[in-house]
N, C-alpha and C positions, 0 to 999 in steps of 0.2 A: 108869497106869490113869486113866480119867476117872470122876469122881463128880458126880452131880447132887445138890445140897444146897439144897432148897427154902427153908430158913430163913436162908440166907446172902444178906442183902440189902444190906449196906453194908461199908465198909472195916473197921469194928470187928468185924463178923461174920467177915470174911476173916482177920483177925488171930487170932481165937479158933479158927477152923478150923485155921489153920497151927500154932498152939500145940498143939492136940489131936493133930494128925498127928505133930508132932515129938516128942510124949511117947512115941510108939511107935517112931519112927525118926528120931533126931536129924539124920541125914544126908539125909533125904528132899528131893527137888527138888519144890517146890510152886509152881504157878501158879494163882492164884485169879481168878475173874471174877464178882464179885457181881452185876453187871447180868444176866448170863446164868445165874447160880446154878450155875456149874460150877467144878470144880477138877481140874486135871491134876496127877497125882502120880507121880513116879518114886521107887519105894521097894522095899525088899526085904521089907517087911511084907505080910502077906496082906490081901486085900480085907475079909475077915471081921474081922480085928483093927482095921482102919481104921474100918469101919462101926460096930463096938462103941464105940470111943473117941469117935467123932463123935456117936453117939446119946447117950452118957453126958454129952457136953458140950452137948447140946441142939440138935444139928445132924444129924438123921438123914439118911443119904446112901444113894443107890442107885448101883450101877455102871452105866455106859452104854458 
């Protein structure tokens, strides 16, 4: 799935986003692009679960 994460603006943000996603699915495949504010995630977790954990981490996301 692809997520738009407006608050992800740098490499540190991308690491925080990756850490939050991995807390739900440790085996998730994650490709972040802070410049475009996008993350591509291959996971078995639901988009709702990812959106919740990202919002809790300060990175609200929308699926695109």
